[in-house]
C-alpha positions, 0 to 999 in steps of 0.5 A: 808072187807078181813082179811089177814092171817099170815102164819108162816114162815120156816127157812131153815137150813142145819143141825138141832140138836135135843138134846142139851145134851152131844152128841148133844153139841159135834156134834155142836162143832165139826161142827165148820170147817165146819161151817166156810168152807162151810157157814153151818147154824146149828140148834140147839133144846134143852128143858132144859134152859142149856144156863143159867147153863154155865155161873153160877159159878162152884159148884163141887158137891160130888153127881155129875154123871161122865162119863170115857172118853177114850184117844180116846175121849180126842184126839177128844175133843182137835180136838175141842178145848175144851179139855185144859179145861175139862182137869181142872175137869178130874181125869186120870185114870193111871191103870185099875184092873179087878178081880172076886170076890172069885177067884184068878187072875186078869187083869191089864192095866197100862198106862206106859205099853202103853207108855202114861200118862193116859188110860182115864179120869174120868170127872164129867157130869156136868162139861163136859156140862158146857164146851161144852155149854161155847164153844157153846156160841161163835159159830155161831148156831141158838138156840131154847132152851128151846123149843122142836120138836112137829112134824116131817115130811120127805121132798123132801129137808129133814125134816120139824120139827115144834117146840112147840114155833110155829117156823118151821124148814126145815133141809136138815140133822136132827140128832135125839140126844135127847137120845130116850126120845121124842119119835121122832124116834118112830113117824118115825117108826123107831122101836128098839131091846130092851133086858132088862138085868133085871138088875139095876145100883145103882150109888153114889160117895163114898169116900175112906180111902186113895188116889186111885192113878189113879186106876179104879177098875172092881170087878165082883161079884155073884151079878153083876159087881162093877166099881169104877171109880178114882174122884179128891181126895179119891172120887170115882164114884160107879156103882153097878149092881144089879139084878132088885129090889134088888137095893131098899133095899140098896137104903134106908140103912143107910149110915153105913149099906150101906158102910157095904155092899158095903164093904163086897161085893167089898173087901179090894183091894180098901181101906175102903169105908167111905162115900156115897153121894145120891144114884140113880138107873137106869134099864138096857137094851140093846137097838139098833135102827134097823135103824141109818141113813135115806135120811135126817136124823141120829139117834145118842147116847142113841137114836141109841144104849144103853149099859150096863156101865160095859166097860164104853164105852157108851159115848166114842162110841157115840162120835166116831159117831160124829166124823165119821158123820162129816168126812163123810159130810166133804167128802160129802161136797167137792163133792158137796153133801148136808148134807143130801143126801143119799151118805153122809149117806150111808158113815156115816153108813159104817163107824160105823157099825163095831164099834158099833157092835163090842163094842156092842158085847164086852160089852154084851158078858161080862155080859153074861160071868160073869152072869153065876154062876157056879163053874167050869166056875168061876176057868175058867174065873179066869185062863182066867184073869190070862192068859190075864194078862201074855199075854202082846200083848193080853192085850195090844191089849184090853188096846188100845180098851178100849182108843178108839185107835182101832176099 
């Protein structure tokens, strides 16, 4: 008597997005016009059960982490049809004030000078993710959540993905947008150049004694840069850079002692620090993948590049990558190519290379320049900040780059 063996079926999709975080969710939203026009099939694989969070009542948290969203990124979200809802919890950045502790001189970027309402916005990450996932619930996506990729193998048609649930996917284009945490990139033999800054970012929400008026502060100190980003009310997001190991003592300080040391380090320009929320520490490194595309594969977001937060450009850079991939897919599909064709991905890489290089060089250069402790160089930096503030065209060019309007 013979017994039949049931072989696992394989689901064939045009695009598989590995990672449903901010970058993966943004890509899925941006693909909607192509899904409608070309009938693309898109699968989303996410390890965390994030879909339930989108339906839960919104509870703003003083301790919520936030992201700086450039004007260019807001325009992209407008194209996706989600910005109006995101804006409900967004705080406008109307001015950016850059200075160095202990030296005269500063550079100020003002939205009014650029003729825009805001240079950018600060949005709680939880709200941003919630809005994107609520939008995705109305899209024709094949969700695999919670689930994760256990095996990934290149094939003649793209990549074969074996999921922990037992599901098998054959994807013409696989997008790794998992932040690099899954190890899939390494399993495929894609190496990354990693340079530790030997620094740690201490992140927390702080309450100020006065309203911030939409001002974002970037204050360079001898210990490292301190950034304050405006949130709703009198709350600001603090990103305080420390030499690796130095943050441990401050993580354990009492609230009063922590605020006193922060006040001493930052100064009084923004007012008095009155309250601090939960403190978290994140090691800082410059990470760049040596390959971001292969036939049938694209690597995006933090899996492709991880930057120092000093210039607040990490997510904005990633979202421009999302839009460039969609533009390359649109052009390729119009010429009869499939999503994972080499021509499509070469066009995508050509769009990304210059932007990725210039932003990485800019953020890394800031850390190198202000990380050198020299009295003579300190005066030169101060003079440079004064000169930049006086040079209108140069300052406006810097502002347009910060807003994501120029590459």
